[in-house]
C-alpha positions as CSV (number, residue, x, y, z in Angstrom):
1,M,-33.5,-11.6,11.4
2,K,-34.4,-8.4,13.3
3,I,-32.8,-5.0,13.6
4,I,-31.0,-4.6,16.9
5,E,-29.2,-1.3,16.3
6,T,-29.4,1.6,13.9
7,H,-26.8,4.4,13.2
8,T,-26.9,7.5,11.0
9,A,-23.4,8.2,9.6
10,I,-21.9,11.5,10.4
11,Q,-20.3,13.7,7.6
12,V,-16.7,12.7,7.0
13,E,-14.0,14.7,5.2
14,Q,-13.2,11.9,2.8
15,P,-15.1,8.7,2.1
16,I,-14.1,5.9,4.4
17,R,-14.7,2.1,4.1
18,L,-17.6,0.9,6.1
19,Q,-15.5,-1.6,8.1
20,E,-13.3,1.3,9.2
21,Y,-16.1,3.8,9.9
22,A,-18.3,1.2,11.8
23,V,-15.8,0.5,14.5
24,G,-17.5,1.4,17.7
25,I,-20.8,2.6,16.4
26,F,-22.7,-0.5,17.6
27,N,-22.9,-1.4,21.3
28,T,-22.8,-5.2,20.6
29,I,-19.8,-5.1,18.1
30,P,-17.0,-2.8,19.4
31,T,-14.1,-4.2,17.3
32,K,-13.1,-4.0,13.7
33,S,-12.9,-7.8,13.4
34,G,-16.4,-8.0,14.8
35,I,-17.7,-5.6,12.2
36,K,-16.0,-7.5,9.3
37,K,-17.6,-10.8,10.6
38,A,-21.1,-9.1,10.8
39,I,-20.7,-7.8,7.2
40,K,-19.6,-11.2,5.9
41,K,-22.5,-12.9,7.8
42,E,-24.9,-10.4,5.9
43,L,-26.0,-8.8,9.1
44,V,-25.2,-5.2,8.1
45,F,-27.3,-3.1,5.8
46,V,-26.7,0.5,4.5
47,N,-29.7,2.5,3.2
48,G,-31.7,-0.7,3.2
49,K,-29.2,-2.6,1.0
50,L,-26.9,-5.5,2.0
51,A,-23.5,-4.0,2.8
52,S,-20.1,-5.3,1.7
53,T,-16.6,-4.7,2.9
54,A,-15.9,-2.7,-0.2
55,L,-18.6,-0.1,0.6
56,F,-17.5,3.5,1.4
57,I,-19.3,5.8,3.8
58,C,-19.7,9.5,3.0
59,G,-22.1,10.7,5.6
60,G,-25.9,10.6,6.1
61,E,-26.3,6.9,5.4
62,T,-28.5,4.7,7.6
63,I,-26.5,1.8,8.9
64,E,-28.5,-1.1,10.4
65,L,-27.2,-4.1,12.3
66,F,-29.4,-7.2,12.4
67,S,-29.1,-10.2,14.7
68,A,-29.3,-13.8,13.6
69,E,-32.2,-15.7,15.3
70,S,-29.8,-17.9,17.2
71,E,-27.8,-15.0,18.8
72,T,-28.0,-14.8,22.6
73,E,-28.6,-11.7,24.5
74,Y,-25.6,-9.5,25.1
75,K,-24.2,-10.0,28.6
76,R,-22.7,-7.1,30.6
77,L,-19.5,-7.4,32.6
78,E,-19.3,-5.9,36.1
79,L,-15.6,-4.8,36.5
80,P,-15.0,-1.5,38.4
81,L,-12.3,0.7,36.7
82,E,-10.6,3.8,37.9
83,V,-11.5,6.7,35.6
84,L,-8.7,9.3,35.5
85,F,-10.3,11.7,33.0
86,E,-13.6,11.9,31.2
87,D,-15.7,14.2,29.0
88,D,-18.2,13.8,26.3
89,Y,-15.6,12.8,23.7
90,L,-13.0,10.6,25.4
91,A,-11.9,9.1,28.7
92,I,-8.7,7.9,30.2
93,I,-8.9,4.9,32.6
94,Y,-6.4,2.9,34.6
95,K,-5.9,-0.7,33.3
96,P,-4.8,-3.1,36.0
97,A,-2.2,-5.7,35.2
98,G,-3.6,-9.1,34.3
99,I,-6.6,-8.0,32.2
100,L,-7.0,-8.0,28.4
101,V,-7.8,-4.7,26.8
102,S,-10.0,-6.4,24.2
103,G,-10.5,-9.7,22.4
104,N,-12.7,-12.8,22.4
105,K,-12.6,-13.2,26.2
106,F,-15.5,-12.0,28.3
107,V,-13.4,-10.3,31.0
108,T,-11.8,-7.4,29.1
109,I,-11.5,-3.7,29.6
110,A,-13.6,-3.1,26.4
111,N,-16.5,-5.1,27.9
112,A,-16.4,-3.2,31.2
113,L,-16.3,0.4,29.8
114,T,-20.1,1.0,29.5
115,Q,-20.4,0.1,33.2
116,N,-17.8,2.7,34.2
117,L,-18.2,5.6,31.9
118,Q,-21.0,8.2,31.3
119,K,-22.8,7.9,27.9
120,S,-21.8,10.7,25.6
121,A,-24.5,13.2,24.7
122,Q,-22.9,13.8,21.2
123,I,-24.9,12.8,18.1
124,D,-22.4,10.2,17.1
125,A,-22.1,8.6,20.5
126,V,-21.1,4.9,20.4
127,K,-20.1,2.2,22.8
128,P,-16.7,3.4,24.4
129,Q,-13.7,1.8,22.7
130,P,-10.0,1.6,23.6
131,I,-7.9,3.6,21.1
132,H,-4.6,1.7,21.7
133,R,-3.4,-1.5,23.4
134,L,-1.6,-2.4,26.5
135,D,-0.3,-6.0,27.0
136,Y,-2.2,-8.3,29.3
137,P,0.5,-8.1,32.0
138,T,1.1,-4.3,31.7
139,S,-0.6,-1.8,33.9
140,G,-1.3,1.8,33.2
141,V,-3.3,4.6,31.5
142,L,-5.5,3.7,28.5
143,L,-7.2,6.2,26.2
144,I,-10.8,5.5,25.3
145,G,-13.0,7.0,22.5
146,K,-16.7,7.7,23.2
147,T,-17.9,8.9,19.8
148,S,-17.3,7.8,16.2
149,S,-15.5,10.9,15.4
150,S,-13.2,10.8,18.5
151,I,-12.3,7.2,17.8
152,H,-11.3,8.1,14.3
153,I,-9.4,11.2,15.2
154,L,-7.6,9.8,18.2
155,S,-6.5,6.8,16.2
156,K,-5.0,9.2,13.7
157,L,-3.2,11.1,16.4
158,F,-1.6,7.9,17.5
159,E,-0.6,7.0,13.9
160,N,0.9,10.5,13.5
161,K,2.8,10.2,16.8
162,E,0.9,13.2,18.3
163,I,0.2,11.4,21.6
164,Q,3.2,11.1,23.9
165,K,3.3,8.0,26.0
166,T,5.7,7.4,29.0
167,Y,6.3,4.1,30.6
168,Y,8.3,2.9,33.6
169,A,9.9,-0.5,33.9
170,V,12.1,-2.3,36.4
171,C,15.1,-3.7,34.4
172,I,17.8,-6.2,35.4
173,G,21.5,-5.6,35.3
174,K,24.0,-2.7,34.9
175,M,22.7,0.0,32.6
176,K,23.9,3.3,31.1
177,S,22.2,6.3,32.6
178,L,20.4,7.1,29.3
179,G,20.3,6.1,25.7
180,N,18.5,5.1,22.5
181,I,17.5,1.6,21.4
182,N,16.7,1.3,17.7
183,S,16.9,-2.4,16.9
184,P,14.4,-3.2,14.1
185,I,11.3,-5.3,15.1
186,E,10.0,-7.7,12.4
187,N,12.2,-5.8,9.9
188,K,10.5,-2.5,10.8
189,A,12.2,0.6,12.2
190,S,11.7,0.9,15.9
191,E,13.0,3.4,18.5
192,T,12.9,3.6,22.2
193,L,14.5,6.3,24.4
194,F,15.4,5.3,28.0
195,E,16.6,7.0,31.1
196,V,17.6,5.3,34.4
197,V,15.9,7.1,37.2
198,E,17.2,5.0,40.1
199,T,19.3,1.9,40.7
200,V,19.4,-0.4,43.7
201,I,21.7,-3.3,44.4
202,S,20.1,-6.8,44.4
203,K,21.5,-10.0,45.8
204,R,19.7,-12.1,43.1
205,F,19.9,-9.7,40.1
206,D,23.0,-7.7,41.0
207,F,21.3,-4.5,39.9
208,L,17.6,-3.4,39.5
209,N,16.9,-0.2,37.7
210,L,13.8,2.0,37.6
211,V,13.8,3.1,33.9
212,K,11.7,5.8,32.2
213,L,10.8,4.7,28.7
214,S,9.6,6.9,25.8
215,P,8.7,4.8,22.7
216,K,9.0,6.8,19.4
217,T,7.4,4.0,17.4
218,G,4.6,1.6,18.3
219,R,5.6,-1.9,17.5
220,K,4.0,-4.8,19.2
221,H,5.8,-5.6,22.5
222,Q,8.4,-3.0,21.5
223,L,9.6,-2.1,25.0
224,R,9.9,-5.7,26.1
225,I,11.8,-6.7,23.0
226,H,14.1,-3.7,23.0
227,L,15.2,-4.1,26.6
228,S,15.7,-7.8,26.2
229,V,17.9,-7.3,23.1
230,F,19.7,-4.5,24.9
231,G,20.7,-7.0,27.7
232,N,18.4,-5.5,30.4
233,Q,15.2,-7.5,30.3
234,I,12.2,-6.3,32.2
235,L,11.7,-7.9,35.5
236,G,9.0,-10.6,35.3
237,D,9.0,-10.9,31.5
238,K,8.3,-14.6,30.8
239,E,8.1,-14.2,27.0
240,Y,11.3,-12.2,26.2
241,G,13.4,-12.8,29.3
242,N,15.8,-15.4,30.6
243,N,13.7,-17.9,32.6
244,E,16.4,-18.1,35.2
245,L,15.8,-14.4,36.0
246,I,12.0,-14.6,36.4
247,L,10.6,-13.3,39.6
248,K,7.6,-15.6,40.1
249,G,4.3,-14.4,41.4
250,N,4.6,-10.6,40.8
251,G,3.9,-10.3,37.1
252,L,5.6,-8.0,34.6
253,Y,7.2,-4.8,36.0
254,L,6.0,-2.5,33.1
255,H,3.7,0.4,33.7
256,A,2.2,2.9,31.3
257,S,2.6,6.0,33.4
258,S,1.3,8.9,31.4
259,L,-0.4,10.3,28.2
260,E,0.0,13.8,26.9
261,F,-1.8,15.3,23.9
262,T,-4.0,18.2,22.7
263,H,-7.7,17.4,23.0
264,P,-8.9,17.3,19.4
265,F,-12.3,18.9,20.2
266,T,-11.6,21.3,23.0
267,Q,-7.9,22.0,22.2
268,E,-7.2,21.5,26.0
269,K,-3.7,20.3,26.9
270,I,-4.3,16.8,28.4
271,S,-1.6,15.4,30.7
272,I,-2.7,12.4,32.8
273,T,-0.3,10.5,35.0
274,K,-0.9,7.4,37.1
275,E,1.5,6.7,40.0
276,L,3.8,3.6,40.0
277,P,2.1,0.4,41.3
278,K,2.9,-0.7,44.8
279,K,5.2,-3.5,43.7
280,F,7.5,-0.9,42.0
281,R,7.5,1.2,45.2
282,K,8.5,-1.8,47.3
283,I,11.8,-2.0,45.3
284,F,12.3,1.7,45.1
285,P,10.9,3.1,48.5
286,S,11.9,6.7,47.5
287,K,9.0,6.7,45.0
288,N,6.4,6.3,47.7
């Protein structure tokens, strides 16, 4: 084995498990699952000693990543992305529909970030990493961390609901002008606020609604499940919709429109919005 990357741990307020701290510190392993696999394969050492998943990091430790002799050279992905905001700590990019944020596939947003973002000059700079997820068929704004500390802090902001997300969807059928959907998802409390912005008459679907959505919780597929349960499935939803109401060839009509939060390092008020995709504006011309 040979050392391929070395990292000196920054000081942390409270000890944190290695597998949590190490997310994003190595260019070749950006995900938590990847870190856990590397530890179990005995490829990670801390202060010269073999690391375990039970090890805690306090700050100042030397963390080394080794490669197995059989590992192949890391391959870079060329995928141009629209960068909506960027500084030394974080970035916000536009994720097109039809691309995975991360995972085992080669073509992912995570694998394309180093090609599209400037390397941070901070001492704890790491390979840029997505802070949250957007479904494969969903388009919209995606928050990226560029340092170990920003990845950790931004993740906490999401957990504490200190980052406001706004989505827009095209929903089928007659709807109330606004309301609250709080149906549990997998026996967990879930809440979504909605507001109908515009409605058009449709020969096939009777009514199509442009709906503003504000999720108050972050369950997997929450918006898609809530609207389907509510009786107003999202146009193009093949997983949670009635197959007879699928509009083939245009994908899912769900768009992550904006992110609002206070920058944890500069205290700047960040408010980034990405306009509706063209397919939305074809249905609702007034939004052009």
